[in-house]
C-alpha positions in Angstrom: 24.9 -5.7 2.1 21.5 -7.0 3.3 21.2 -10.5 4.6 17.8 -12.2 4.5 16.8 -15.9 4.4 13.4 -16.9 3.2 11.6 -20.3 3.2 8.7 -21.3 1.1 5.4 -19.8 2.2 3.9 -23.3 2.4 6.5 -24.4 5.0 5.3 -24.1 8.5 7.0 -23.8 11.9 9.1 -26.9 12.5 10.8 -28.4 15.5 14.1 -27.7 13.8 13.2 -24.0 13.6 12.1 -23.9 17.2 15.4 -25.6 18.3 17.4 -23.1 16.3 15.6 -20.1 17.9 15.9 -21.5 21.5 19.6 -22.1 20.9 20.6 -19.0 19.1 18.4 -16.6 21.1 19.4 -17.6 24.6 20.2 -14.1 25.7 16.8 -12.9 24.7 15.2 -15.8 26.6 17.3 -15.1 29.7 16.3 -11.5 29.8 12.6 -11.9 28.7 11.6 -14.9 30.8 10.3 -15.1 34.3 8.4 -17.9 36.0 8.6 -19.9 32.8 6.9 -17.2 30.8 8.7 -15.5 27.9 7.4 -12.0 27.0 6.9 -11.4 23.4 8.4 -8.8 21.0 6.4 -7.7 18.0 7.4 -5.9 14.8 5.3 -4.9 11.7 7.0 -5.3 8.3 6.0 -5.1 4.7 7.1 -8.7 4.1 4.8 -11.6 3.5 6.5 -14.9 4.6 5.7 -17.4 7.3 9.1 -16.8 8.8 12.5 -15.5 7.9 15.9 -14.6 9.4 17.4 -11.1 8.9 20.5 -9.1 9.9 19.7 -5.6 11.0 20.9 -2.6 9.1 24.2 -1.1 10.1 23.2 2.4 9.0 19.4 2.5 8.8 17.8 5.4 6.9 14.8 6.8 8.9 11.3 6.4 7.5 9.7 9.4 9.2 12.2 11.2 11.3 14.2 14.1 9.5 17.8 13.0 8.9 19.3 15.8 11.1 17.1 14.7 14.0 18.0 11.1 13.3 21.8 11.9 13.5 21.4 14.1 16.6 19.5 11.3 18.3 22.2 8.7 17.4 25.0 11.0 18.7 23.3 11.5 22.0 22.4 7.8 22.4 26.0 6.8 21.6 27.3 9.2 24.3 25.1 7.5 26.8 25.0 3.8 25.7 27.9 3.4 23.3 26.0 2.5 20.2 23.5 4.1 17.8 20.0 2.7 18.4 18.3 4.7 15.6 20.7 3.4 12.9 21.7 0.0 14.2 18.7 -1.2 16.2 15.6 -3.3 15.3 12.5 -1.5 16.5 10.1 -3.7 18.4 7.3 -3.3 20.9 5.5 -5.5 23.5 2.2 -4.1 22.3 0.7 -6.1 19.5 -1.7 -3.4 18.1 1.0 -0.8 18.1 3.4 -3.0 16.2 1.2 -3.0 13.1 3.1 -1.9 9.9 2.4 -4.3 7.1 2.4 -7.9 8.5 3.0 -8.5 12.2 5.8 -10.8 13.3 7.0 -12.3 16.6 10.6 -11.3 16.9 13.4 -13.4 18.4 16.8 -11.5 18.5 19.8 -13.8 18.3 23.2 -13.7 19.9 24.2 -11.3 22.7 21.7 -8.4 22.6 21.6 -4.8 23.7 18.5 -2.6 23.9 17.3 0.8 24.9 13.9 2.0 25.9 12.1 4.7 27.9 9.5 4.2 30.6 7.8 7.4 29.5 8.2 7.7 25.7 6.1 5.4 23.5 7.5 6.7 20.2 10.3 9.2 19.6 8.8 10.8 16.5 5.4 11.3 18.1 7.1 12.7 21.2 9.0 15.3 19.2 5.8 16.4 17.5 4.1 16.7 20.9 7.1 18.9 22.0 6.5 21.2 19.0 9.8 20.2 17.3 8.2 18.3 14.4 5.0 18.9 12.5 2.5 16.3 13.6 1.2 15.7 10.1 4.4 15.1 8.0 7.0 15.1 10.7 9.2 17.9 9.2 11.0 20.3 11.6 8.8 23.3 12.4 10.0 26.6 11.0 10.6 28.4 14.3 12.6 25.6 15.9 16.2 26.3 16.6 19.2 23.9 16.9 19.3 24.8 20.6 15.6 23.8 21.0 16.3 20.5 19.3 19.5 19.8 21.3 17.8 20.5 24.6 14.7 18.5 23.8 16.8 15.5 22.7 19.1 15.6 25.7 16.1 15.7 28.1 14.4 12.9 26.2 17.5 10.6 26.2 17.9 11.2 30.0 14.7 9.0 30.4 16.2 6.1 28.4 17.5 2.9 30.0 19.4 -0.2 28.8 18.2 -2.8 31.3 15.1 -4.7 32.4 13.8 -6.1 29.1 10.6 -7.5 30.7 9.7 -4.0 32.0 10.5 -2.6 28.5 8.1 -5.1 26.9 5.4 -4.6 29.4 5.6 -0.8 29.0 4.4 -1.2 25.4 6.8 1.5 24.4 9.2 1.4 21.5 12.3 -0.7 22.1 15.4 -0.6 19.9 17.4 -3.9 20.0 20.9 -4.5 18.8 21.6 -8.1 17.7 23.6 -9.9 15.1 20.4 -11.2 13.4 16.8 -11.9 14.3 14.1 -14.6 13.6 10.7 -13.3 12.6 7.6 -15.5 12.7 4.4 -14.3 11.1 1.6 -14.3 13.6 -0.7 -15.8 10.9 1.8 -18.6 9.9 0.6 -22.2 10.0 1.2 -24.1 13.2 1.5 -21.0 15.4 0.0 -23.2 18.1 3.6 -24.6 18.3 4.6 -21.2 19.8 4.0 -22.6 23.2 7.3 -24.4 22.7 8.9 -20.9 22.3 6.9 -18.9 24.8 5.7 -21.3 27.5 2.6 -20.2 29.3 2.7 -16.6 27.8 2.7 -17.5 24.1 -0.9 -16.6 23.5 -0.1 -13.0 22.5 -1.2 -9.8 24.1 -2.4 -10.5 27.6 0.7 -10.4 29.6 
């Protein structure tokens, strides 16, 4: 069952919301803050609210990736990291322009978090198309690709993934999959976004980090 809390669009960012985020997202702050600067996560979504709270999917259906590739990725990720980032994770990035899909939100993962990322792979689906596994136009598996091709490419790709150094992950501007019990999302165009300095410190003015 999906869990999502919305407030009225007219309601702006409040001190109560800021206190909740700073309290419930302590692990994110611990891992994403250095020298009093907290590095931002972005996510684009087809939702139009000032802010909301949402629980991630437990078994996400892929938007672009073929389901057999999606399952193979999850299996290999689980072998290495113990969870399924493609099905269970919230996809974010530290690169504001690349996070655009609908409206852009600042993301604050709550509770104890896990994450995976690659220093060399910006986006898995694009990577697989560049490796001639997927068609670059509609992302279907190319006709001459064998299961052996897919398995080898996925294994080599996942060998590059890490589950530490969130700041480096954010600064890489590559795709990050985050496991959390819920996340707060604040629309970058919401009223009173100037109050984000209370959430981000010196680094709140997005983009130049």
